[in-house]
C-alpha positions as protocol buffer text, in pm:
chain_id: "A"
residue {
  index: 1
  type: UNK
  ca { x: -502 y: 2000 z: -817 }
}
residue {
  index: 2
  type: UNK
  ca { x: -474 y: 1797 z: -495 }
}
residue {
  index: 3
  type: UNK
  ca { x: -357 y: 2092 z: -279 }
}
residue {
  index: 4
  type: UNK
  ca { x: -640 y: 2305 z: -419 }
}
residue {
  index: 5
  type: UNK
  ca { x: -900 y: 2040 z: -332 }
}
residue {
  index: 6
  type: UNK
  ca { x: -755 y: 1992 z: 14 }
}
residue {
  index: 7
  type: UNK
  ca { x: -736 y: 2367 z: 73 }
}
residue {
  index: 8
  type: UNK
  ca { x: -1108 y: 2386 z: -5 }
}
residue {
  index: 9
  type: UNK
  ca { x: -1167 y: 2108 z: 250 }
}
residue {
  index: 10
  type: UNK
  ca { x: -932 y: 2287 z: 494 }
}
residue {
  index: 11
  type: UNK
  ca { x: -699 y: 1988 z: 508 }
}
residue {
  index: 12
  type: UNK
  ca { x: -382 y: 2074 z: 695 }
}
residue {
  index: 13
  type: UNK
  ca { x: -21 y: 2050 z: 585 }
}
residue {
  index: 14
  type: UNK
  ca { x: 44 y: 1723 z: 770 }
}
residue {
  index: 15
  type: UNK
  ca { x: -229 y: 1535 z: 585 }
}
residue {
  index: 16
  type: UNK
  ca { x: -106 y: 1679 z: 255 }
}
residue {
  index: 17
  type: UNK
  ca { x: 252 y: 1575 z: 330 }
}
residue {
  index: 18
  type: UNK
  ca { x: 153 y: 1216 z: 409 }
}
residue {
  index: 19
  type: UNK
  ca { x: -62 y: 1203 z: 94 }
}
residue {
  index: 20
  type: UNK
  ca { x: 235 y: 1336 z: -104 }
}
residue {
  index: 21
  type: UNK
  ca { x: 455 y: 1064 z: 50 }
}
residue {
  index: 22
  type: UNK
  ca { x: 200 y: 802 z: -60 }
}
residue {
  index: 23
  type: UNK
  ca { x: 194 y: 928 z: -418 }
}
residue {
  index: 24
  type: UNK
  ca { x: 571 y: 978 z: -428 }
}
residue {
  index: 25
  type: UNK
  ca { x: 603 y: 613 z: -326 }
}
residue {
  index: 26
  type: UNK
  ca { x: 414 y: 524 z: -645 }
}
residue {
  index: 27
  type: UNK
  ca { x: 659 y: 733 z: -848 }
}
residue {
  index: 28
  type: UNK
  ca { x: 950 y: 548 z: -684 }
}
residue {
  index: 29
  type: UNK
  ca { x: 782 y: 213 z: -749 }
}
residue {
  index: 30
  type: UNK
  ca { x: 745 y: 296 z: -1119 }
}
residue {
  index: 31
  type: UNK
  ca { x: 1108 y: 408 z: -1139 }
}
residue {
  index: 32
  type: UNK
  ca { x: 1248 y: 115 z: -939 }
}
residue {
  index: 33
  type: UNK
  ca { x: 1022 y: -146 z: -1100 }
}
residue {
  index: 34
  type: UNK
  ca { x: 920 y: -24 z: -1447 }
}
residue {
  index: 35
  type: UNK
  ca { x: 834 y: -376 z: -1564 }
}
residue {
  index: 36
  type: UNK
  ca { x: 549 y: -399 z: -1309 }
}
residue {
  index: 37
  type: UNK
  ca { x: 280 y: -312 z: -1564 }
}
residue {
  index: 38
  type: UNK
  ca { x: 416 y: -566 z: -1813 }
}
residue {
  index: 39
  type: UNK
  ca { x: 404 y: -841 z: -1548 }
}
residue {
  index: 40
  type: UNK
  ca { x: 35 y: -768 z: -1497 }
}
residue {
  index: 41
  type: UNK
  ca { x: -36 y: -758 z: -1872 }
}
residue {
  index: 42
  type: UNK
  ca { x: 154 y: -1085 z: -1926 }
}
residue {
  index: 43
  type: UNK
  ca { x: -38 y: -1263 z: -1650 }
}
residue {
  index: 44
  type: UNK
  ca { x: -375 y: -1132 z: -1778 }
}
residue {
  index: 45
  type: UNK
  ca { x: -288 y: -1258 z: -2128 }
}
residue {
  index: 46
  type: UNK
  ca { x: -198 y: -1601 z: -1986 }
}
residue {
  index: 47
  type: UNK
  ca { x: -542 y: -1615 z: -1821 }
}
residue {
  index: 48
  type: UNK
  ca { x: -717 y: -1519 z: -2147 }
}
residue {
  index: 49
  type: UNK
  ca { x: -522 y: -1786 z: -2336 }
}
residue {
  index: 50
  type: UNK
  ca { x: -613 y: -2045 z: -2075 }
}
residue {
  index: 51
  type: UNK
  ca { x: -251 y: -2100 z: -1968 }
}
residue {
  index: 52
  type: UNK
  ca { x: -303 y: -1966 z: -1617 }
}
residue {
  index: 53
  type: UNK
  ca { x: -574 y: -1979 z: -1353 }
}
residue {
  index: 54
  type: UNK
  ca { x: -704 y: -1638 z: -1249 }
}
residue {
  index: 55
  type: UNK
  ca { x: -660 y: -1741 z: -883 }
}
residue {
  index: 56
  type: UNK
  ca { x: -285 y: -1777 z: -950 }
}
residue {
  index: 57
  type: UNK
  ca { x: -232 y: -1411 z: -1047 }
}
residue {
  index: 58
  type: UNK
  ca { x: -3 y: -1192 z: -841 }
}
residue {
  index: 59
  type: UNK
  ca { x: -200 y: -929 z: -650 }
}
residue {
  index: 60
  type: UNK
  ca { x: -11 y: -634 z: -800 }
}
residue {
  index: 61
  type: UNK
  ca { x: -260 y: -369 z: -692 }
}
residue {
  index: 62
  type: UNK
  ca { x: -252 y: -495 z: -335 }
}
residue {
  index: 63
  type: UNK
  ca { x: 128 y: -503 z: -332 }
}
residue {
  index: 64
  type: UNK
  ca { x: 168 y: -154 z: -480 }
}
residue {
  index: 65
  type: UNK
  ca { x: -103 y: 12 z: -270 }
}
residue {
  index: 66
  type: UNK
  ca { x: -9 y: -176 z: 48 }
}
residue {
  index: 67
  type: UNK
  ca { x: 347 y: -47 z: 17 }
}
residue {
  index: 68
  type: UNK
  ca { x: 233 y: 312 z: -46 }
}
residue {
  index: 69
  type: UNK
  ca { x: -16 y: 297 z: 242 }
}
residue {
  index: 70
  type: UNK
  ca { x: 259 y: 169 z: 473 }
}
residue {
  index: 71
  type: UNK
  ca { x: 476 y: 469 z: 381 }
}
residue {
  index: 72
  type: UNK
  ca { x: 175 y: 700 z: 419 }
}
residue {
  index: 73
  type: UNK
  ca { x: 109 y: 572 z: 772 }
}
residue {
  index: 74
  type: UNK
  ca { x: 476 y: 601 z: 869 }
}
residue {
  index: 75
  type: UNK
  ca { x: 477 y: 966 z: 761 }
}
residue {
  index: 76
  type: UNK
  ca { x: 151 y: 1022 z: 950 }
}
residue {
  index: 77
  type: UNK
  ca { x: 316 y: 882 z: 1264 }
}
residue {
  index: 78
  type: UNK
  ca { x: 628 y: 1094 z: 1218 }
}
residue {
  index: 79
  type: UNK
  ca { x: 419 y: 1409 z: 1175 }
}
residue {
  index: 80
  type: UNK
  ca { x: 206 y: 1340 z: 1482 }
}
residue {
  index: 81
  type: UNK
  ca { x: -121 y: 1209 z: 1339 }
}
residue {
  index: 82
  type: UNK
  ca { x: -341 y: 1009 z: 1571 }
}
residue {
  index: 83
  type: UNK
  ca { x: -567 y: 758 z: 1400 }
}
residue {
  index: 84
  type: UNK
  ca { x: -504 y: 928 z: 1067 }
}
residue {
  index: 85
  type: UNK
  ca { x: -611 y: 1268 z: 1205 }
}
residue {
  index: 86
  type: UNK
  ca { x: -391 y: 1562 z: 1277 }
}
residue {
  index: 87
  type: UNK
  ca { x: -533 y: 1694 z: 1602 }
}
residue {
  index: 88
  type: UNK
  ca { x: -351 y: 2030 z: 1576 }
}
residue {
  index: 89
  type: UNK
  ca { x: -496 y: 2103 z: 1232 }
}
residue {
  index: 90
  type: UNK
  ca { x: -838 y: 2250 z: 1157 }
}
residue {
  index: 91
  type: UNK
  ca { x: -1130 y: 2014 z: 1112 }
}
residue {
  index: 92
  type: UNK
  ca { x: -1247 y: 1969 z: 755 }
}
residue {
  index: 93
  type: UNK
  ca { x: -1549 y: 2177 z: 659 }
}
residue {
  index: 94
  type: UNK
  ca { x: -1891 y: 2033 z: 746 }
}
residue {
  index: 95
  type: UNK
  ca { x: -1979 y: 1970 z: 379 }
}
residue {
  index: 96
  type: UNK
  ca { x: -1651 y: 1781 z: 330 }
}
residue {
  index: 97
  type: UNK
  ca { x: -1721 y: 1568 z: 640 }
}
residue {
  index: 98
  type: UNK
  ca { x: -2072 y: 1494 z: 510 }
}
residue {
  index: 99
  type: UNK
  ca { x: -1939 y: 1397 z: 166 }
}
residue {
  index: 100
  type: UNK
  ca { x: -1682 y: 1168 z: 329 }
}
residue {
  index: 101
  type: UNK
  ca { x: -1953 y: 1005 z: 543 }
}
residue {
  index: 102
  type: UNK
  ca { x: -2173 y: 947 z: 238 }
}
residue {
  index: 103
  type: UNK
  ca { x: -1889 y: 809 z: 27 }
}
residue {
  index: 104
  type: UNK
  ca { x: -1737 y: 592 z: 298 }
}
residue {
  index: 105
  type: UNK
  ca { x: -1973 y: 292 z: 248 }
}
residue {
  index: 106
  type: UNK
  ca { x: -1891 y: 304 z: -124 }
}
residue {
  index: 107
  type: UNK
  ca { x: -1514 y: 340 z: -89 }
}
residue {
  index: 108
  type: UNK
  ca { x: -1457 y: 113 z: 213 }
}
residue {
  index: 109
  type: UNK
  ca { x: -1483 y: -213 z: 11 }
}
residue {
  index: 110
  type: UNK
  ca { x: -1221 y: -83 z: -234 }
}
residue {
  index: 111
  type: UNK
  ca { x: -992 y: 23 z: 50 }
}
residue {
  index: 112
  type: UNK
  ca { x: -1036 y: -311 z: 225 }
}
residue {
  index: 113
  type: UNK
  ca { x: -978 y: -512 z: -93 }
}
residue {
  index: 114
  type: UNK
  ca { x: -692 y: -316 z: -251 }
}
residue {
  index: 115
  type: UNK
  ca { x: -510 y: -99 z: 3 }
}
residue {
  index: 116
  type: UNK
  ca { x: -521 y: -295 z: 325 }
}
residue {
  index: 117
  type: UNK
  ca { x: -407 y: -651 z: 233 }
}
residue {
  index: 118
  type: UNK
  ca { x: -52 y: -542 z: 149 }
}
residue {
  index: 119
  type: UNK
  ca { x: -9 y: -316 z: 453 }
}
residue {
  index: 120
  type: UNK
  ca { x: 80 y: -586 z: 713 }
}
residue {
  index: 121
  type: UNK
  ca { x: 310 y: -755 z: 460 }
}
residue {
  index: 122
  type: UNK
  ca { x: 522 y: -443 z: 411 }
}
residue {
  index: 123
  type: UNK
  ca { x: 514 y: -361 z: 781 }
}
residue {
  index: 124
  type: UNK
  ca { x: 650 y: -711 z: 854 }
}
residue {
  index: 125
  type: UNK
  ca { x: 919 y: -694 z: 586 }
}
residue {
  index: 126
  type: UNK
  ca { x: 1032 y: -351 z: 704 }
}
residue {
  index: 127
  type: UNK
  ca { x: 1050 y: -474 z: 1065 }
}
residue {
  index: 128
  type: UNK
  ca { x: 1246 y: -778 z: 951 }
}
residue {
  index: 129
  type: UNK
  ca { x: 1501 y: -605 z: 729 }
}
residue {
  index: 130
  type: UNK
  ca { x: 1423 y: -240 z: 674 }
}
residue {
  index: 131
  type: UNK
  ca { x: 1315 y: -65 z: 355 }
}
residue {
  index: 132
  type: UNK
  ca { x: 1582 y: -245 z: 149 }
}
residue {
  index: 133
  type: UNK
  ca { x: 1423 y: -583 z: 224 }
}
residue {
  index: 134
  type: UNK
  ca { x: 1074 y: -448 z: 154 }
}
residue {
  index: 135
  type: UNK
  ca { x: 1196 y: -324 z: -186 }
}
residue {
  index: 136
  type: UNK
  ca { x: 1299 y: -678 z: -285 }
}
residue {
  index: 137
  type: UNK
  ca { x: 931 y: -775 z: -299 }
}
residue {
  index: 138
  type: UNK
  ca { x: 913 y: -587 z: -630 }
}
residue {
  index: 139
  type: UNK
  ca { x: 1141 y: -824 z: -819 }
}
residue {
  index: 140
  type: UNK
  ca { x: 969 y: -1069 z: -1053 }
}
residue {
  index: 141
  type: UNK
  ca { x: 1118 y: -1364 z: -863 }
}
residue {
  index: 142
  type: UNK
  ca { x: 998 y: -1242 z: -524 }
}
residue {
  index: 143
  type: UNK
  ca { x: 664 y: -1083 z: -609 }
}
residue {
  index: 144
  type: UNK
  ca { x: 428 y: -1193 z: -330 }
}
residue {
  index: 145
  type: UNK
  ca { x: 116 y: -1398 z: -383 }
}
residue {
  index: 146
  type: UNK
  ca { x: -213 y: -1353 z: -198 }
}
residue {
  index: 147
  type: UNK
  ca { x: -98 y: -1624 z: 47 }
}
residue {
  index: 148
  type: UNK
  ca { x: 229 y: -1434 z: 103 }
}
residue {
  index: 149
  type: UNK
  ca { x: 39 y: -1116 z: 185 }
}
residue {
  index: 150
  type: UNK
  ca { x: -145 y: -1312 z: 453 }
}
residue {
  index: 151
  type: UNK
  ca { x: 172 y: -1478 z: 587 }
}
residue {
  index: 152
  type: UNK
  ca { x: 485 y: -1263 z: 547 }
}
residue {
  index: 153
  type: UNK
  ca { x: 689 y: -1509 z: 755 }
}
residue {
  index: 154
  type: UNK
  ca { x: 629 y: -1776 z: 489 }
}
residue {
  index: 155
  type: UNK
  ca { x: 751 y: -1534 z: 220 }
}
residue {
  index: 156
  type: UNK
  ca { x: 1068 y: -1471 z: 422 }
}
residue {
  index: 157
  type: UNK
  ca { x: 1127 y: -1847 z: 465 }
}
residue {
  index: 158
  type: UNK
  ca { x: 1059 y: -1914 z: 96 }
}
residue {
  index: 159
  type: UNK
  ca { x: 1327 y: -1663 z: -2 }
}
residue {
  index: 160
  type: UNK
  ca { x: 1572 y: -1788 z: 263 }
}
residue {
  index: 161
  type: UNK
  ca { x: 1571 y: -1461 z: 452 }
}
residue {
  index: 162
  type: UNK
  ca { x: 1662 y: -1507 z: 814 }
}
residue {
  index: 163
  type: UNK
  ca { x: 1566 y: -1253 z: 1072 }
}
residue {
  index: 164
  type: UNK
  ca { x: 1575 y: -1221 z: 1447 }
}
residue {
  index: 165
  type: UNK
  ca { x: 1248 y: -1026 z: 1445 }
}
residue {
  index: 166
  type: UNK
  ca { x: 926 y: -1224 z: 1480 }
}
residue {
  index: 167
  type: UNK
  ca { x: 701 y: -1168 z: 1181 }
}
residue {
  index: 168
  type: UNK
  ca { x: 340 y: -1249 z: 1273 }
}
residue {
  index: 169
  type: UNK
  ca { x: 100 y: -1404 z: 1025 }
}
residue {
  index: 170
  type: UNK
  ca { x: -219 y: -1213 z: 966 }
}
């Protein structure tokens, strides 16, 4: 379905490959961390029972989407995208550009709230220790909080991970 929609928009192969990398990252997350959904359900139940404050929940959506967006952007960079656009590929059709412009104000808040907060966190972890270190964020013991997403260096210190790379706070 996705290739058919993108073909109609005249999206090029590079954009499709980076989108595929994003979605494949979700498949790998589910395989590597199958208990992720149960963590979310357990925390939501604790809130309903009054045992947990809603502000204390782990931002699972932000972690999962931030990681996938980081991979997506790395693939974009490897394939030569500039600012998310593949300059050597055809421009999307005018009606697709218009639809994107009309939808952008509606989708931007979702993107800013869900996709973007985890992006700097995974970029920092990957710089500090590569993909293997970034993958450790998906263990129950190391699942980042909202504060961790804002300050990856604090997450690294909390888990006694030493690095020679400077990890900036957001």
